[in-house]
N, C-alpha and C positions, 0 to 999 in steps of 0.2 A: 248882587254882583259887586256892589260897592263895599258890602260887608267883607267880602272875601279878599278884596284888595286893601282893606284897611291895614295899617301897621299894628304890630302886636301891641298889647297894652303893657306899659312899663310896670303897673302895679302886680300884674299876674305872674312875672318873671320869678320873683322871689318864691312864691308858692311853689312853682314848678321845681325850682332848684331844691327846696326843703324836701319834696317828695322824693327827688331822684337820691338825694343823699341818705334819707332813711331807708330806700330800697336797697341801696349799696350796703348799708350797715347791716341789715337783716341777712343779705346774701353772705356777707363776711362771717356773721354769727353762725349760720348753718354749715359753712365750710370749715369753721373752727371746731364746731361739735363733731362733725364727721371724721375730722382728723384725730380728735380725741378718742372717738369710738374706736377707730382703726388701731389706734396706739394701744388702747386697753386690751384689744383683741390680740395683737401681737404679743403683750406681756403675758396674757393667758396661755397663749400657744407656747411661749418660751418656758413658762412655769410647768406646763404639762410636759413638754419635752424633757426638761431638766428632772422632773419626778420619775418619768420613765427611765431615764439614764440611771438615776440613783437606785431605782428598784432593781434594774438589771445588774447593776454593780454589786448590790447587796445580795441578790439571789445567786450571783456567781459564787459568793463565799458560803453559802449555805448548801450541803450535800443533799442530793435528791433522795427521797425515800426508796430504798431497795429492799429486796427479799433478804432475810437474815442469812449471813454467810454460814455454810456448813462446815463446822469445825471437824477436824479429823478425830476418829474414835479415841478415847483415852487409853484403850488397850490395857486397863488396869485401874487400880485405886479403889477407894472405899465404894463409891457408887456402882462401879462396874462389877465388883465381885459380890456386892449386896444383891445385884440383879441376877447373878448366877445362883445364889441361895433361893430367891424368891422363884426363879424358874424350875429349881429343883422341886419345890412344892407343886408347880404346875404339872410337871411330869408325873409326880407322885399321884395326882387327882385325875390324870388323864391316861396316860400309858400305863400307870400302875393299875388302873381300874380295868382297862381293856385287857392286859396280860393276866388279869385274874379271872377271866370269864370261864376258864376251864372248871372251876368250882362250881359255878352256876350251871355250866352245861351239864354236869353230871346230875345236880340236884334236880333241874327241871325235867331231864329225861325220866327220872324216877318218879317225880311228883305230878307231871303234867301228862305223861303218857304219849308224848309225841316223839316221832323218830329223830335221830341226830341231826339230819339236814334241816328239819324244821327249827330245832333249837338253835342251831348255829346261826341262823339269820338273825336272831337278837344280837348276838356278839358281832357278827360281820357288819350289819347296818350300824351299829354303835361305832365301830372303827371307821367305816365308810363315811360317816358324817363328820368324824374328827378330821378327816383329811378333805372332804369335799368342799366344806365351807370355808376352807383356807384361802382361796383366792379372793372371796368376797370379804372376809374378815381381815386379810392382809391388806387389801386395797383400803378398806376403812381405816385402818390403822395408820397407813401412810397419810390419809387425808387429815388425820388429827382427832379421830374419834375413837382412840384407843379405850378410854375410860368407860364409854357408853358400851362398846363391844364387849369388853372384859366383864364389866359387872352383868351384863346380860347373860353371858355364858354361865357365870357362877349361879346365878338364879335358876337358869334352866337346868344345871347339873343337880342342884339340890331339890328343886320341884320334882324332877323325874325320879330320883332316888326316893324321896319320901311317899310319892304317889305309887312306887313299885311295892312298897310295904303294904299297901292296900289291895293290891292285885291277887286275883285267884285265878284268871283264865289266861290262856296263851296270848290272845290278841291284847289283852289289858297291858300284860308285861311288855309285850312288843312295843305298843305305843309309849309307855313310860320309860323303860330301860333302854330300848334301842333308839327311838326317835328323839324323845326329850332330852335324856341324858346325852346321846350322841351330838345333838346340836350344841349342847352346853359344852362338850369337849372341843368341838371346832371353834367356837367363839373365844374360848379360852386359850387354846394351845397356839394357834398360829399368830395371834397379836402378841403373845409373850415372846415367841420366837423371834418375831420382827423387832421388838424393843431390845432384847437381849443381844442380838447380833449387831445392833448400831453401837454398842459400847466397846467393841473389839474388832481389831483388823488381824494382826498376826496370831493372836491367841484366840481367835474366834472359834476354831474347832475344839480347843480344849475347854473353853467356856461351855460350849454346847454338850460336849461329852460329860463334863462335871454335872451339869443340869440334868442330862439325861439318866444319870444314876439314880434320880428320883422315880424313875419308871421301874427300876428294879426294887428299890426300897418299898414303893407302893405295892409292887407284885409280891412282895413278903407279906406285908401287913395285912391288905386287904383279904388275901385268901386264908391267912392264918386266923383272923378273926371270924370270918363266914365259916370256916371249917369247924372251929372251935364251938361257935354258937349254934350252928346247924345240926351237927352231928354228936356233940359231946355235951349237951346242956338241954335244959327244957325251955330255953327262952323263945324258940320258935321262928319262923321266917320272918313275920313282920317286924319283930324288934331287932332282929339281925341286920336287916336292911336300914332300919332307923339308926342304929348304932354306926353303921357304914356312913350314913349321912352326916352325923354329928362329927364324925372324924373329918370328913371332907370339909365341913363348915370351919372347923378349928384350924386346919392346915391352910385354908384359903385366905384367912384374915391378914396374915403378913403381906400377901401380894396385893390385897385390896388396899391396904393402907400406904404401901411404899413404892409400888411400881411407878416409874417416872420415864415417859418416853423422852428421848434425847434430842432427836431431830425436828426441825420445824415441820409443820404440816405441808404436805405436797397436794394441794387441792386439785390441780391441773394433772390429768394423766388417765391412761387407759386402764380399764378393768384387767385386760389381757395384753401383755406386751408382746405383740405379734412378731417383733424383730427378734425377740429371744429364741422363738421356735425355729427360726431360720438358721440358727447357730448349731452346727453339728455337736459340739461338745455338750451343750445344755440338753438338746433333744435326746442324744444317746444315753446321757446320764438319766434323764426322766424315765426312758424306757427300761433301763436297767433297774432303776428304783422299782418300777412297776412289776417286772417279772420276779424281782427278789422277794417283794411283799405278797406275790400271788401264792408262793409256796411257803413263805417263813412262817406264817401264823398257824399252820396246820398242827404242829407240835404243840403250840400253846393252847389250842383248842381241844385237842383229842388225846393228848398224852394220858390223862387221867381215865378216860374211858377205855383206852387201849389196855392199860395196866389193870383194870377192873375185869373187863371182858375177856382178854386173851391170857393174862397171867394170874388171874385171881387174887390180885392185890386188894386187901380190904380197906386200906386207908391210903388210897392213891392220891388223895389231895396233898399229901406230903410231897409227892413228886412235883406237883405244880409249884409249891413254896420253893423247893429246892431249885427248880428250873429258873425261877425269877431271883432267888438268892444269889446263886453264882454269877447272875447278870451283872452285879456290882462291879465285878472285875472286868467283865467284857465292856461295859460302858465307859470305864474310866481309863484303864491302861492303853488300849488301842488309839484312843484320842491323844493321850499324853505322847506316845511315841510319834503319832502323826504329826503333831505340832512342832516337836522340837527335832525330829530326825527325817521322817520319809515323806511327810505330807498325807492328808486324810485319804485322798483317792487312791495313792500308792498302796496303802496298807488295807484299804477296803477290798482290793483284788483278792488277796489270798483268803481272807475271811469269807467272801461269797462262794469261792470255789470249795472251800472247807465245808461250809454249810451244806452245799449241794452233796458232797461225799458223804456227810454224816447221815443225811436222810436216806440216801441209798443204803447205807450200813444198817439202818433201823430195820430194814427188810429182815435182816438175819438174827435180830435180837429174839431170843427165845427163853430167857431166864430173867428173874427178878434182878440179880446182880448185874447182869450185862444192861438191864434198862437203866439201873441207877448210874452206871458209868456213861452211858449215851446221854442221860439227862444232864449230868454234870458238865460234859463236854459241850454239848450242843447249847446249853444255857449260856455259856461264855461266848461261843461263837456267834450265835443268834443275836445276843445283846449287843455285841460288837457291831455287827452288820447293821442293826437298827440305828445305833447312834452314829456310826461313820456315815451311813446314808444321810441323815439329817445334817450332820456337820458339814459334808461336802456339798449338800445343797445350798447352804449359806455362803460357802466358798465359791460356788460357781457364778455368784452374782457379783459383778464388778461394781455396779452402781448402788451404793448404800441406800440412796433414796428410793430405789426400787426393790429393795430386799423383801419387804412384805409381800409385794405383788408377785415377784418371781418365785419366791419360795412357796407362796400360795399356789401358783400355777402347778408347780411340781407335785405338791400334796394333793391337789385336786385330781390330777392324773392317776396318782397312786391310789386314790379312794376307790376307784372301780375295782382295782386288785383286791383290796381287803374286802370289798362287797362280795365279789363273785367267789373268791378263792375258797373259803370255808364251806360255802354251800355246795360247790362243785365237789369238794372232798368228801362231804357228808353223802352226797348223792352216789358218789363212787363206792363208798363203803356200803351203802344199800345195794347197790348193783352187785357188789362182790360177795353178797349175802352175809354181811357183817365182817368181811375181810378187809384188811388195810392196805393191801398190796397195790391195787390200782391208785389209791390215794398217795400212797408213799412215792410211787413212779412219778405220778403227775407233779407233786410238790418238788421232789428233787430235780426233775427236769426243768421246772419253771426257774428255780433258783440258779441252776447251771446257765440258762439263756441270759438271765439276768448278769451273771458274772462276764459272760462273753461281751455283752452290751458295755459293761464297765470298762472293759479293755479298749472298745472303740472309742468311748469317751476320753480316756487317758491318751490314747495315741492321737486322737483329733486335737487334744488341748496342747500336748506338749511333745508330740513325737515319740519315737521309739527309745530315746535316751533315758534309761532307767534312773540316772543321777539326778533328773530334774525333779525337784521337790513340788509336788502339787496335791 
């Protein structure tokens, strides 16, 4: 108790004061360190904010990555016209080959012993595949795979041709010449059309028409070579086909080396542009194309056999050569007139009506002279109809980025006409006991329906004013 009441020891006071002073100093140091820490954090935050502002400012001056801008077609110039020449060789090795099948139609009927309807399946399937794979090859071309598709097509064409030289039975020839060569035709033709169309706008129909002349020149060269080697030499069938293959290889080389797609790839997109099928001008034109080609190829396949069987012409292959030869005029001049004066669809109309009329007139042909006159006129008109249909198909597409897809869609629709037409005509010849009347009526009527549908496409596109160029 006394201890508690004792006064504090004076000697202990300085110790306590020292302790309190040191405690205060320590607290001040802690506070100072915390202030410095907060200050450093603030500076770091300011630097980060400043860096973000600088990055934002600098990025504002850098343009964002965008898809390449689609430039308008040059509509001329060296590269554009070079692709017309290259496409000429493509037509030479596709349409020129299919237009020449009349020579093989006769040869196979004699050597294989099959009826005309069976033999015609070889040619019709070849033409069918040329058109049918168009929608797939066209879309792949739009997506940037032109070289892959085109090279694959050339390989298939050559492989099928050289394999045909080894064939002796009907089914072997069908697989090689119809399936393999036909697929090659499709993988070559549609991509080439797509690339060619992208180089032209107002002169697109003229470019396609000039390229389509290759179908006529091929239709002259290939039948002439086959006829000379098969019937006027001892070289035989195998080497005849091999020589045809070597011609095809040589004329494909420029296209393999110099074809260049102009438009950037369009990766996104539909295989089928359904919106186009809801447009009356597009659908009515596609239907017109179908019915025209349902009847148009009848003469190309059966003119030689008609001349041999009905008129006793010994060298009927010359008619096939002439039919394709006069086609040079029909494939070039109508397109020239269409581009500069009338429009391709406008000039297509009289050509299709005339083609239908000529096939009806064929019914009355009963002499060799009359047949030669019919061949000359029909060759011009049919070639004009073929090239104008193709040229108009490209003109009907308004978006160049979709030209491969939409033209491919039309070709796929038409493929079923080329598949069934010659077979139906061959069956009608058999039903008529070797007569051609039923097949002639069927073909002429089909072309006439196509002509009427082309009128529907014309009116729905531009009205009834005939002065409108389309």
